[in-house]
FITORMI-786505 format. One line per 3 residues: their letters; for each residue x negated, y, z of C-alpha. Coordinates in Angstrom, 1 decimal, decimal comma. Each point is the difference from the previous one (the first is absolute). Layout:
REM residues N
a) X/Y/Z ~ ...
***
This chain:
REM residues 96
eae) -4,2/14,4/-12,9 ~ -0,8/-3,5/1,5 ~ 3,4/0,0/1,7
kyf) 1,7/0,3/-3,4 ~ -1,8/-3,1/-1,3 ~ 0,8/-2,0/3,1
vta) 3,7/0,9/-0,3 ~ 0,0/-0,9/-3,7 ~ -1,7/-3,3/0,7
tkl) 2,6/-0,9/2,7 ~ 2,7/0,5/-2,6 ~ -1,8/-2,3/-2,5
lpq) -0,4/-3,0/2,4 ~ 1,7/-3,2/-0,9 ~ 2,5/-1,2/2,6
glq) -0,4/-3,2/2,0 ~ -1,8/-1,4/2,9 ~ -2,9/-1,1/-2,1
hak) -0,9/3,6/-0,6 ~ 0,4/1,1/3,6 ~ -3,8/0,2/0,7
nag) -0,5/2,3/-3,0 ~ 3,0/2,1/1,0 ~ -1,2/0,1/3,6
gly) -3,4/1,4/-1,2 ~ 1,6/2,7/-2,0 ~ 2,3/1,1/2,8
lgl) -2,8/-0,1/2,5 ~ -2,1/2,2/-2,3 ~ 2,9/2,5/-0,4
gll) 0,7/0,0/3,7 ~ -3,7/0,6/0,9 ~ -0,2/2,8/-2,6
rdr) 3,0/1,8/1,4 ~ -1,4/-0,4/3,6 ~ -3,3/1,4/-1,0
lgr) 1,8/2,9/-1,7 ~ 1,6/0,8/3,4 ~ 3,4/-1,3/-1,1
tre) 0,1/-2,7/2,6 ~ 3,8/0,0/0,5 ~ 0,3/-0,8/-3,8
alp) -2,8/-2,5/0,2 ~ 1,5/-2,1/2,9 ~ 2,9/-1,6/-1,9
vly) -2,3/-0,9/-2,9 ~ -2,5/-1,5/2,3 ~ 2,8/-2,1/1,7
qsl) 1,1/-1,1/-3,5 ~ -3,6/-1,2/-0,7 ~ -0,1/-1,9/3,3
dmy) 3,3/-1,7/-0,7 ~ -1,2/-1,1/-3,5 ~ -3,2/-1,4/1,4
ena) 1,7/-1,8/2,8 ~ 2,7/-1,5/-2,4 ~ -2,7/-1,1/-2,4
cha) -1,9/-1,8/2,9 ~ 3,1/-1,6/1,4 ~ 1,1/-1,2/-3,4
tgt) -3,2/-2,1/-0,4 ~ 0,4/-1,5/3,5 ~ -3,5/1,2/1,0
fve) -1,7/3,2/0,9 ~ -2,7/-0,3/-2,7 ~ 0,3/3,7/-0,6
ssl) 0,2/1,0/3,6 ~ -2,7/2,7/-0,5 ~ 2,5/1,9/-2,2
vak) 2,7/-0,2/2,7 ~ -2,6/1,2/2,6 ~ -1,0/2,9/-2,3
ahm) 3,6/1,0/-0,5 ~ 0,7/-0,2/3,8 ~ -3,0/2,2/0,7
svg) 1,0/2,5/-2,6 ~ 3,5/0,2/1,5 ~ -1,5/0,3/3,4
hah) -2,3/2,9/-1,0 ~ 2,9/1,8/-1,6 ~ 2,0/-0,3/3,3
ehl) -3,1/1,2/1,8 ~ -0,3/3,1/-2,3 ~ 3,6/0,8/0,9
gey) -0,7/-0,4/3,8 ~ 2,2/-3,1/0,2 ~ -2,5/-2,0/2,1
vda) 2,3/-2,8/1,1 ~ 0,8/-0,9/-3,6 ~ -3,7/0,5/-1,0
ekh) -1,2/-2,4/2,7 ~ 2,7/-2,6/-1,0 ~ -1,3/-0,2/-3,6
mrs) -3,7/0,3/0,9 ~ 0,3/-3,0/2,3 ~ 2,0/-2,1/-2,5
***
């Protein structure tokens, strides 16, 4: 049931870079949920979307004030790749 609420929340998000951190958090949560449910192939594009949102939000400010969010998203993408046996991609993200 949590997945339903995450999906609904992503549809209600306002557009714009100023909301990217909030959107990134929702997509990260949705991706992690799908990964934990064993639906890692479905989770991976959502986790990448979260990573892109966090990186865009950080670059827009000209600083990496929220670099911990970027790091968390990279680690989440890395773990998803690891779960799929894609170790080269996993390492790339875990070392970012």
